[in-house]
N, C-alpha and C positions, 0 to 999 in steps of 0.2 A: 504493500500500500504506500510505503514511504515515497518512492520515486514519483508516483502519481501525484501525491500531495505537492511535491516540489514543482512538478510541471504545472499543476494548478496555480501555485503561487506565482510562478514565472509568467503564466498567461495573464494572471491578474495584473501583473506589473506591465506586461507588454501587449495585452490583448487588443487595445485599440490602435496599436502602432503609434502611440503618441504618449508623451510624458504625462503622468498624473501629477500635476503640480501639488495636489493635496498631500502627496507623500513627503514633500520637502518643505522645510521651514522658510518662512519669510523672516526678515529682521524683527518684525512685530511679534512673531511667534518664538523668537530666540531671546530668552530673558535678558542675557547680558548685552545683546545688541540693542534691544529696546531701551534698557537702562542707560547705556552709554549715549545713544542717539538723543536721549531726552535732555542731555546736558546743554546748557546755553553757552554760546561763544562769549568770550569777554568777561568771564567770571571765574578765572582760575584761582583756586585756593592755595596754589603752591608758590612758595618763595624760596629762594636760594639763601642758605645760611653761609655767607661768604667767609665768616670766621672759621668755618670747618674745612676750608679749602686746603688740600695738600697737593703739592706738585712734585713728583719725582721727575726724572729726566724725560720719561715717555708716558706718564699717566697722571691725569688730574682726577682727584676725587673731591666730591663736594656733597654736603647733605642738603636735601630739599625737605621742607616741612609743609604738610597740609594744615593750614590754619583752622580748618573746620574741625578736624579730629585729632590734630597734633601727631599724627603718624609720620615718622621720618623715612625718607627714601635715600638711597645712596646713588648718586650720579657718578659714573666713570666716563672719562673722555680720553680717547686715544687718537693720536695722529698715526696713520698707517702708511707704510711704503706705497708709493704709486698714486698719491693724491686721493686718499680715502680717509674719512674721519669716522671713527666708531663711537657710538654713544650707547652706554648701558645704564639702565635704571632698574634697581631692585629695592625691595624693602631693606632698611638698615638692619632690622632685627626681626626677620620673619619668624612666625610661630614654628614653622618647619621649612626645610629647603623648598624653593620653587624651581620648577623644571627649566633647565637650560639645554638647548638642542645640541646633542653630540653628533659626531660622524658626518656632518655636512661640510664644515670647513675642512680643507685638505691639510691644513696645519694651523697652528696658532699664528696669526698674522704678525709680520715683522713690524715693530713700532719704530717711530722716528721722534726726535726730540721736540718737546713743546716748551715755549717760554712765555712768561708774563710780560706784556708790553706796558700795561698800566692797570691800575686798580683803585677804586674808591668805594664808598659805601653803597653805591648804586649798581656796581658790577665790576667785571674784570674783562680785560682784552688780552687774548693769547695770540701768539704768532703761529701760523701753520707752516712757516718756512718757505712756502712756494709763492713766488711772484705776488708779494703784498697780500697774501691770503691770511685772514685772521678770523678768530672765533670771538664773538662778544657774548658774554653771559650776563644777562640782566637779572637783578635780584628779585624785584617785587613788581609784578608777579614774575616768576621764573620764566625766562625766555632765552633761546640760544639762536644767534644769527651767525651764518657763515658769510663772510664778505670777501670780495676781491677788489682792491682799490675802493672806489665809492659804490660798487655794485653789491647788492645783497643777492647771493646765489641761492640761499635757502634759509628759511626760519623755522625753528621748532617751538611749538607751544605759543606761536604768535596769536592764535585765536583762543588760547586758554583751554584747550580740550584735552590736555594731559589728564589722565585718570589712572589711578593704580589702586585697585580694590585689595586692601591688605587682608591677609589671613587672620581669622579671629575665632574666638569661641562662639558657639551659637547663642544668639540672644533670644529673649522671650518673644518680643515683637519683631517679626521679620517681614520684609517686603516680599511679595509674591515672586516665586521663581529664584530666590537667592539660595535656599537650602534644599529645594526640591523643585523639579520642573516636570510637567506632563505634556507630552505631544502625542495626539491620537491615543493609542492604548498603552503607550510606553511611559514609564516614570523613570526619571533620571534622579537617583539619590545623589546628593552633592555633599559628601561628608566634609569637604573642605570649605564649603560655603562659597560666597562670591569671590572671584579671583581675577576678574578681567583687567586688562591693561589697554591703554589707548594713548595715542599721541597724534597731534596734527602737524603738518608740514606745509609751509607756504612757499610757492615757487614763482617769484616775480619774473615777468617777461615771458612766461611759458603759457602757451595755449594748447600744446599737444603733449599728451602723455600716453604711454603704451605699456604693454606687458601684462603682469599679474595673470598669466594663464592658469587654469584653462577655462575659457568662456566661449560660447558660440556667439561671438559678437564682432563688431567692427574692429579694425586694427587700432585706430585712434580711439582711446577709451572715452566713453560718454560721461557727462556729468550725471550725478545720481540724486540731485536735489528733489526730484519729483517722483522718486521710486525707491526701490531697494538699493543698498550698496552692492558692489561686486562682492561675491562670496567666495572664499577659498576654503573648501572643505571637501575632501575627496569622496565622491559619491558615485554609485552605480545608477546612472540616470538612463533608463530605457528611452530610446529615440528622443533625444533632447530637442527642446524648442530653440529656435534661432533668435538672435538679436535680443537677448536679455541677460541679466547679470547673474543668473543662477549658477551655483557651483556645478562643476563636472568632475571628471575622474582624477584630475591632477591639480596640483597647486604649486606655483612658484611665486613666492611673495617678493617679487622684484618688479619695480616700476622704473621705466626709462622716460625721462622728460627731455624734450627736444625743442629748441628754437633755432633761428638762423644764427644766433650768437654762440650757443653752447648746448652741449648734451650732458645731462647728469643722471644719476640713478639712485634709487633707494632700495636697499635690501633689508627687509624686516624679518629677522631670523626668529620665527616662532612657528611651531608645528601644530598648534591648537586651531580650532575653528576661528577663522578670521574674516572680518568684513572690511571693505575699503570704500570709503565715501570720497567722491570727487566733486568739487564745485569750482566754478570759474566766474570771474567778473565779466567775461565777454560772452558767456554761454547765453544762447537765446537772442543775442543781438543779431538782427538781420544784416545783410551786407550793407543795406541802406543806412541802418543805424550806426554801423562802424564808420561809414563814409561821413555821416553827419558829425560824429565825434572828431573825425580828422579835420573837416572843414571848420568846425567851431573851436578847434584847438584843444579838445579834451585832453587833459594831462593824465588821465587814468591809464596806468601801465597795465597791460594784460597780466593776469595772475591766475594760477591754478592752485587750489588748496586741496590737500589730500589728508584724509584721516584714516589711520589704521586702528582697528579694534580687534583684540584677540581675547579668547575666553580665559586663558590661564598662561602660566609661564612668566617671563620677564620681558622688559623692553630691551632688545639688543638690535641696534640698527646700524647699518653701514651706509654712509653717505658717499657715493662715488661721484667725484667732482669733475670727471671728464678731463679736458673740455671737449674732445671730439667723440663721435660715436664709437670709434675703434678704441679710444682710451677707456671708455666705459666697459666695453667688452673685455678688455684685458684686465681691468680692475676687478670685475666680477669673476673672471677666470682665475685670478690670483687668490681669490677667496674659496671658491667651490670647485675649481678644476675646469678642464676643457672637455669638449666632446670626445668620447672614446673613439679610437680609430677603428672603423668597422672592417671586417673582411671584405675584400673587393666584391665577392659574389653577392653579398647582401645588398649591394647597390644595384643589382640587376632586378629582374621582375620576379614577383612572388605570386603563386597561384594558391588560393585558399577558399574553402567554404566550410560552413558547419553543416554537413560533415562529408568527407569522402568515405564511402560506405565500408570498403574493405580493401584488401590488397589488390584484388582484381580491378577495382575502380581506380585506384592509384595508378596501376599499370596502364589502364586504358587512357586515362587523362594524360599521363606522361607521353604515351604514343601519339595522342592527338596533337600535341605541340609539334612533334616531329613531322607528322603527316601534313600539317598546315604550315610548316616552316616558320613557326613563331618561337623565338628563344625564351627560355626561362631558367631560373637558377634554383628556386626553392618551391616545393609543394608542401602544403601544410595539413596537419591533422588537428581537428578540434576535439572536444571532450568525448565524443562517441567512440574514439579509438581505444579507450581504456576498458578495463574490466570493471564495469559498473561504476564509473566515475571515481575509481581508485587511481590516483595519479601515480606515476612511475610503473604502471602496468599496461598490458596490451589485452584487448578483447581476445580470448582464447580461440574464438571461432572466426572472427572477421580478420584478425591480424595474428594469425597463428605462427607465422614465420617472419617476424619483422626484419631480421638480419638479411634474409633473402630479398625482401623488398628494398631495403637500404642498399644492398650490394647492386641490385639492378639499376638504382639511381646513380650510384657511384661509378658504375661502368660507363654511364653517359656524362660523367663529371657534373652531376646534379646533387642536390641536397634536400633535406627535409627538416621541417620544424614540427615539433609535437608540443601540445599544451601541457603545462604543469601549473595548476592553480593552488593557492595556499589554503583552501579549506579541505580538511582531511576527514574522510568518511569515518564515522564512529562505528567501528566493526572489529570485534575481537579476533577475527580471522585475517585481518589486514596488517601486515608486518609494519608498515610505516606508522599506522595509528598506534599500534602496541608499543613501538619503541619510543615515540614521542611522549606517550602517556607515562611509560615507565621512567623515562628521564625527567619527567616533570616540566616538559618544555611547552605545554599549551598555555595560552592566555587564560587567566583565571577570571571567574565572575566575582562580583563584589563580596560573595560569601566564602570565597576561597576554593570552590570547586572548579573543575575545568569548564571554561566557557563553551556553551554549545549554541549553535544556531542552524538555520536551514539554508542549504545551498544546493547546487546540482546533485550531490550524492544523497540528499535527504539530510539526516542529522549529521552535523559536521562540527569539528573543533578546529581551532585556529592556532597554529604554532606562534610562539612569541618571538618574532623575528628581531625584536629590539635587543635580544640576548646574543652576544657574540658566540657563546657556546652552541646555541641553537642554530645560528647561521652556519657555523663550522660543520655541525652534524648534517644539516640540509645539503651543504655543498658536497659532503662525502657520499650522499645518495646518488650523485650523478656518475660516480665511478662505473666503469664498464661492467665490473663484477657485481655491482649493486643494482643498477638500473638495467635489468636483463633485456637483451634484444637491441641494445643501442650500439651505434658505431660512431666513428668520428664525423660522419656527415649528417648527424642528427643534432639539431639545435633546439632552442626552447623559447616558449611564449608564456609569459605570466599574465593571466587575465584575472579579473574579479578581485584584484588585490588592493581595493580601497580601504578595508576589505568589504566585499559584498556579503551581506547577511539578509536573506530574503525576508525573514520575519523580524528583523531588527528595526530600531527607530531609524527612519529615513533610509531603509534598506542597507544599514551598516551596523557596526558593532556598538553596543551600549557604551556610553561614555564612562560609566563607573566600573567597567571591566578593568582588570589590573594586569599591568606588566611589571612584575616585581613590586616595587613600592610606588610606582607611578600609575596614575589613572590613564585609561585610554584617551581621555579628553586632552591630556598633555601631549600625546605623541601621535595622534590620529594621522596627520598628513605625512608622517614619516614611514608609515607601515609599508606602503607600496615600494618605496625606495629600498627598504631593507630586504624585501622579498626578491627584487631584481638583483640586488647586490649579492645575496647569498647564492642565487641561481647562476649568475655569471661566474662567481668564484668556483662553483662546482664544475662548470665547463672548462675553466682554465686548469683546475687541478687534475681533471681526468686525463688531460694531455701532458701532464708533467710540467705545466707552466709554459708550454710552447705555443699553443694555438690561441688566437684571439677568439673570444666568445661572440656569439650573436644571441641577444635576448631582447625580445620585444615586451614592453610593459604597457599596461593601461593606466595604472596609477603612478604618479611621480611627484617629486618635490625638487627643491633646489639641490643640485648635485647629481640628479639622475642622469645628466648628460655624460657623466664619467663612465656610465655602465653600458648603455645601449640605445635602443630605438624606442619611440613612442608613437602611438597612433591616436586619432581623434575619436575613437570609440564607436558607439552604435549609431552611426548616421543613417540617413534614409535615401532612397533612390528618388531624389527630388532635385530640381535645378538649383534651388537655393542652398541645398547642402553641398553641391559641387562648388558653388560660389564661396561659401563660408570656409571651405577647406584652405583657401589662400590666406585670409587674415589669421585663421587659427594657427597655421604652421609658421607664418611670419612672426606672430606674437611669441611663439615658443623659441624661435631662433634668436630673437632679441634678448632672451634671458638664458641663452646658453645651449638650448636643446635644438641642435640642428637636424637630428635624424628623425624627421617627422613626416607622417603621411596620413591620408584618409583612405578608408575602404573604397576601392574603385567600384563604381556602379551603385554604391550605397548598400549598407548592411540589411536594413529593413526594406520591404516592398520590392517591386520589380521595375527596373529602369526601362524606358523606351529604348529602342536601338540607337536613336540619335543621342540620348543622354549617355548611354553606355560608351559609345564611340568618343564623345566629347570628354568623358571622364578618363578614358584611357589616354587620350591626347594630353589632357592637363596633367595627369598623374605621371606621365613620362618625364615631365619637367618639375617634379617635386621629389624631395630626397628619398622618402621611403615609398616604394612602388608595389602595392599589394592589392589584388582583387580579393574581395571577401563577400560572403552572403549568408543570410539567415537560413536556418534549417527548413523553414516553410516556403522559401522562394523557389521558383523554377530554376533549373540548372542554367548557368550562364557562362560556360567556357567560351573562349573568344570565337570559336568557329560555329556556334549554334545559331547565328543570326543571318545566314545567307552569305554567299561568296563575296559580295561587295563589302559588307561590314567586316567580314573576316580580313579582307585585304586592308581596310582602313586601320583596324586594330593592329594587324601585323606591322604595318608601316610605323605606327606610333611606338610600338615596343622596340622595333629595330632602330628607330631613331635614338631611343634611350641607350641602347647598347653601343651605338657609334660614339656617344658622348661619355662613355664610362671612364676613359682616361682623365677627362676634365673633372667629372664628379669626384673621382678618387683623389686627384691632386687637391681639390677644394676641401675634402674631408681631412686630408693630411694637414692642410693649413689650419683648419678649424681646431684640430687636435693640438697643434703647436701654439696657436695664437688666441683661440676663443672666438674668432670672428664667425658670424653665422654663414652657413652655406647659401641658404635661400634668404634673401634680405630685401627689405623695403628700399625703394629708390632713394629715400632721403639719407640712407646710410652713406651712399656714394656722392650724393648731391645735397649736402647738409644745409645749403643756403637757398635752395630752390623751393620756395613755398608751395609751388604747384605739386610737389611730391609728397607733402607731409601727411595727407590723408588718403593717398592712392592705395587701393587694396585689390584692384582687379588685374594688376600687373606687378611684376617683381623682377629682381635680379637674381641670377644664379652666379655666385661670385661677383666679380666686378664687371665681367665681360659679356654675359648673356642676359638679354632682356626678354622676358616671356609675358605675353598677353594671351592667355588661353581663351578659347571661345566658350563662354559659360551661359549664353542665352539660347533658349529654344528657338529654332528657326532662324538663327542669325544669318543675315546676308553680308554683314560687315561688322568690324569692330573699330573703335578709335583708340589708338595707343598713343600715350604721351612718350615722346622720345626726349630724354633730358639732355641738358648740357649745350650751351650755345656754341661751344667750340667742338662739339662732338659730331661724328658721323656714325651712322648705324647701317649695317648691311643685313638684309633679309637672308637668313641662313639657307633658305631653300632656293631662292631665285638669284641671290647675290645683288639684288637691286640696292642702290645706295640712297640713304635718306639723311637729311641734316637733322641735328639735334634741336632742342628747344621748340618743338612743334607737336601739335596734335595731328597724328597721321591717320586718315581713314583707310582701312584695309578691307577691300572686298574679300569675303571668305566663302569657300565651298565646304563640303563635308570633309575634305582631306586637309583643310588648312589648319596649321598650328603656328600662329604668328610668333616667331622667335627671331631676335636680332643679335648680331655680334657687333660689339663696339669697335669702331675704328681705332687703331692703336693697340690691338690685342692679337695674341697668337694662341690658338686653341688646338691642342693635339686631339685627334679622333682616330678611331679604328673602324674602317669601313667594311671589313670582311666579317659580317655578322654570322656567328655560328650558333649552335644549339644552346650554349651556356657561356657565361663570361670566362669560365676556366678553360673552355676549348679555345678561347681567343688569346690566351696568355702570351704566346710567342708570335702573334700576328704583327704585321707592320703598322706603322702610324702614317696618317696623312696630317700635315700641318696646315691649318687654315690661318693665313696671315691677313688680317684686315687692316688696311692702311688708313691713317689720318695724317695728311701731309704736314699738319701743325706739330706733330710730335713723333717720338720713337715708338715703335710697336714692340710690345713684349708679352711674354707669357712664361709658363713653367711646365716642366714635364717631370712627374714623379713616378718612379717604378720600384716596386719591391716584390717579394714573393706572393703578396696578396692575402696572406692568411696567418702568418706567425708574428710573434713579438720580436723577431730578429731585427726589425727596423730600429729597435731600441739599442741594438749593438752596432748601429751604423751600417747595416746591410741594406742599402738602398741606393738608387740613382736619383739625384735631384738636380735638374738642369734649368738654367735660365736661357730662354730663347729671346733673341732681340733682332729687330729689323731697323737699321739706321744707316743713312747714307748709302742706300742701295745694297747693303750687305746684311744677309741673314746669318746669325751665328748661334752656336750652342755652347754655353760655358758651364762648367761644373760649379754648382752652388755649395756642394759638400765635398771638398777635396779629401777629407779624412774618411769618407764613407766608401764601403767596398761592396759592389754587387755587379753582376754581369747579366746582360739580357741577350736573348736571341732576336729580339725585335729590331726592325730597321725602319728607316724613313722611306716609304715607297712613293710619296707624292707630296708636292708643296703647291698649295693653291693660294695665290695672292689676289686679294680683292681690292679694287681701287688702284690697280697697277697701270703702268704705262709699258709699252712694248720694248723689251731690251733687244740689243743686237746679239748678245750672247749671254749665257748663264754658265758660271764656272764654279765647280765644287773644289774646295781645298780641304784636305783632311789633316789630322794632327801630325802625320808623318811628312807633311809637305807636298804630298802628291796632289796634282790637279787633274780635273777632267771636265770636258764640256758636257753640259746636260741638255737633253731634248726638252723642248717646251712648246706649248700651244698658247696662242693669245686670242681671246675673244674681244675684239675692239668694241663691239656694241655694248658689252657689259664691263669692260676694263678688267677682265679676269685673266690672270696668267696661271697656267698649269704646268708645273715642272714634273716630268715623269721619271720614275725610277732613279732618283739620286743614289739610293742604295746604302747610305752610311748607317752605321749602328746607332741605335737610339741613345746609347750611353756614352758616345764618343764626342770629342771636341771636333768641330768643323765650321767652315764658313761657306756660304753660297753667295757669290757676287753677281749682281745684275747690272750689266754694262749697256 
């Protein structure tokens, strides 16, 4: 009976294919959010006790007092390396310790000296050491301003909304929701009472803020004055609604603020339920109203005010002072790490559905790709592949010989992903459950027993992934002798790791469940990060530390970028869901998570063939490229929609494979620098106001601009090509267009508008084979797009594609440059050692003039004349079979 009950519950949650908003709290229904939002600006009870100030070389401490209740707080201020300021606020003497988030920062950040510039009874001025940057702490009421010269970069508590609910003994008379809270049929006992923290930030000169994923909303965050704040609380939301601030599967409490003058960031390190309010003094003003201000000389500077509210923990905030977008990316990466470097194959195409029925089904789908000449790298198995939803097992009838299946894929240089969820079936005949229970590794309920909830297997318990010993045990379960039937080409997918509890409050775990001495409310948003961390560690360990893991996660937090990939969850086969995938992934990229994608075709419902084709085309130019579909939807392998549509999908997927060298090099750069792979246009054109709210087009790296077709029945799209000194080349037709214009592009069903920036060199592989691994030794074609105003350049990165040997300098990293009619390849890593069989088989120069001859000179001094064709109508020069090794030094001169 149990599994039927689960299916029933699941259907209750998903039955109408639309989110039941009633399952999830609004701010008004969340007691701490309602309390904090009721506070009035401008009435701060906090003042700084300047006489308590202590300054060591790198740390300032200062007590704050709440004049209403005399509770004292301790403020700590640090200047960190790389133009970051850290502010921590905790109770001076809490009744018991308050939770501070571990395991997210990659190390204790390096501090730099602070010094007092001046001080009186009203406040203190400190030097931040960088270009006239200083911090001004005002005493009454407490306020903190960060200045540069005469400009205020950011103010804290300028609106007086700092709030810190101190831990206390329970009083007789209590406000509703402070010591107990009920939502629907669930009661949250709150043994620690109210413990919320809140702080406001003002950003003068700023009208555009971004980040704080995950929300199905616009790239530029909206003001929240007339509705709910943006919510950060990892939740399993069946087919989410678009364009609202509801919480989704992941939370990264990082906001990026951008203006033509500066980019800054705020990282609010708190893993409890969090709400973020945004208001603006220019919000709601029409263009006419703004013009009127301008004509009348209104002196009001645009300003955005942001307020963070968390249910528990402390205030620990990192203020990243830029000043450029790329400075903010490297500042955040210095705190939480960069994007993990994925195996090259994981940047190829992934074929998934809930569920491939059995080994025969897998074999026939695999053969279908060969028959229709569509490349793919990974085929996926969802929950039905297990023995009764017992993870780390195989269904004994449908997947009786998994190694045989995996070997069949390996013979074709392909791979598989199988799902491993963190809810464990309560079953005394199930080894995994017995071991976890015996070891005492389950999350506990408030009464001390193992926490149980309903999920796919029926009654399930949840391992306590906050424990390092539990994570180590979980990792050990991926060993080939533990997880029977697995081989090195099997990778892992962690779903439902918010955690999802079908019969829990808001479809998740009770907040008063216990992780050791901490309540679930303190750690909730960390749970998914820990699950993915332990799983990836398992894949690394099973290979003896040699192979890079691939793990996809649904739930995430700050730092998840270090581990693997993320997708946007249970979307739907609707045009608006295709559109929203762009801002959703752009938002993640801005806060470090580059390896993002959406289910191609939509998870719920069935796409029209037009929508499916357009989604394949858009997905080919997003970082994580996976088709996925719900159990109840008709099959939708790419060849099931007639030969015309099969051809269109084949072409989109093949385009993806030709660009794999560029994707791989960008992921290497993301791994080294923290820069996003898929990025909004304003990252590269930070002073171009026309780019600040664009979300229907984006850049891949610096040099590819993509404007997918996301409207039904579209006959054309208008793409904004940025940069008044730029030229852009259509990658399909080689047509040249000037920058700083809105370009109307007529489209047919085969069109994917993509442009290469003039002044760039992009390596591609044009011999597309059945998988990326089959293309390992294939030759490169270099696409050199010229802009006569500047040198053209690009990079080529090559390694073995799957191990950690790149950390031992086993790679090729080359700078490609075209200047003064000479194309050259120079080693960017002379101390690195790696050889490749790949060579350069073609050079295509866009925007070229016709040379009289083309000469190759290799490192040993040998010269040879090269054959070329010149298309005068398009100014395209094609040099054939130059033949030099991709890892060598060489020059090609165009005379």
